[in-house]
N, C-alpha and C positions, 0 to 999 in steps of 0.2 A: 758460921753461925755464932751469934753473940750469946753471952751468959744469959742475957735476958730472954732471948729466944729459946734457949735451952730450959730455963726455968719455966717459961710460959707453957711449953709442950710438956714437960714433967707434970706441971699442975693440971693440965688437960687430962693426960694419960692416968693420973692418980684416981680419976672417977672409976669407982668399982664396975660400971658398965663399960661395954666397948663402944667408945664414941662414934666409930665409923661402922659399927655392927659387926656381927661375926660372919655373915654371908660375904661370899667374895664379890668383888666389884662386878656390876652387871655386864659391862662390855667384855671384861675378862672371861667370865663364865660362858658367855654366848659364843666364845671362840674355842670352846672345849675340843671340837672336831678337829681344829688345826694342830692339837698338841701331838707330840710324839708319845709313843706307847711307853718309853722309858728315856732316861737321859737326865741332865743337869739343868736346873732352872735357878735364875738369879731374881730375886724380889727386892727392888731397890726401894730403900726408905720405907719398910714394910710396916712401920708402925706396930700395931697390935696384933698383926700376923694373919689378917683375914685372907689376904691374897696368896701368901706363902704357904699357909695350911692347906688351902683348897689346891694349889698346885701339887702339894705332897699327896693329897688324896687321889689325884689323877696318875700316881705311881712315879712322880719325878723325884729326884734327889735335889732337895731345895736348900740354898743358901738365902737367908733374909737378912739384910743389915739395916740398921737405924741407929740414931745417935741417942735415943732415949732408953736407959736401963729399965725404966717402969714400963714402957711399951713392949719391950723384948721379954720381960718376964710374963706379961700377959700372953704375949705371942706362943710362949713355950707352954703356959697353961692351956690355951686353946688346942695346941697341938696334941697334948696329952689327952684332952677330953674327946678328941676326934680320933684317937688311936693311931696317929702317924707321927713321925719324926722330922724335924727341921733342924737345920744348923742356923744359929743366930750369931751374928758378929756386931759388936757395938763400935760404930764409927759413923762419922759424917760422909755424906756423898763425896766430898771434895777430897777425903782422904783415902777413898778406896782406890786399890792399886790396879784394877781391871786387867786381870790376867789374859793374855791372848788365847783366842779360839778355846775358851773354857767352857761355854754353856751353850745348850741346845735351845733355850727359852730365855728371853729377858722380859720380865714385867715391869713397866715403868708407869705407874699408875698415880696421877696427881702429885708429882714430886716437883712442885713449881715454886718452892722456897729459894732456888737458886737465881742469882742475877746472871745476866747475860753471858758473862766471862765464865762463870762456874758452870752454867749450863752447857757451854760449849765443850767444856773439859768433859762433863757427863756424856754428852752425845758422842763425843770422840771415844770414850771408853766403853761405851755400848757397841759402837762399831768394832772396836778391837776385841772385845770379849765375847762376843758371839761366834760361834763356829760357822764355817761356810754352810750355807742352807739353814742356819738357825733362824728362829722365829723372834721377832720383836713384837710386843703387844704393848701399846702406849696409849694413854688417855690423858687428857689435860683439859684446862679451861682455855677459852679464847679470850681476846681482850673485852669483848662484850660482857663477860662475867662481872667486870667492875660494877655495871649498872645493877645487875641483879643482887649482888651483896649477899649471896647465899652459900659462900664458902670460898676458900682459895685465898691468894696473897691479895693485897691492895695496890700492888705494883703492876700497871699494865705491860711493862717491858718484861716481866717474868712470865707472861701468858705465851701460848702457841698459835702460830697462824699457819696456814697451809703452805705459804711460800717458805717460811722457816723450816718446816719438816721436809719439804721437797727438796730444799737446799742441803739440809744436814744428811739425809740418807738417799741422795741421788745415786750413790754407788750400789745400792742395793738392787738385787735381781729384779724386784718389783715391790712397789709400795700401794697400799689402798688407804686413802684418807677420806674421812667423812666429817662433816661439820653439821651440827644440829643444836637446838634447844630441846631440853628434857627436864622434866620434873624428877630430881633425884630424890632418893629415899634410901640412904646408906648410912643408918646411925643418926644421931643428933647433929654431928658435925657436918654432914652431907645431906642437906634436906632443903628442898625449895627448887624453883625454876633455875636452869643452869645452862650456860653456853659453853659447850664442850666440842672437843675435836679428837678424833680417834686415828691411830695409825696402825696398820698391820703390815708388817714387812718381813721380807727374807733377805738375809745377807748373801 
């Protein structure tokens, strides 16, 4: 992550409003029935905390990391306002150690700032850090998102395809992948018609 990228996100998160909203990601919330009643959850690059806080509200012990101190302060404020506790860590995805068999749930929601090499490391880390039987909930943009221009990176190589996800998580017991276009309404930063892809998987 370059200094310019850091400054760009710090500036965006300095907005007093929650730029991605305070409600959880729609795909994540719709999988509530799959969550364990207790256990540890990891929210990757969770920004202002909307997903990590929601996971904590479901009774999970949440670690949410992000590289923006401004975003993490907002995440902690959101947790306090909701009456839950989350653990936050200030770091980049590429610097996380991915402890083995550590989490019952991993939420990876629109973290597509990684180039293909960094992404391979992230996916390897997810495979390692999930416990056997652990649940992966992932949503991202497909390459078709570039034409929509309603959010996400401008680099098509950072996007997800079915073939990529099937290859990266082939060792999981089962995965379900869905591809579709949807009108996103998740804060000012995720608004408009979007080309998305979802993955639900069990290690």
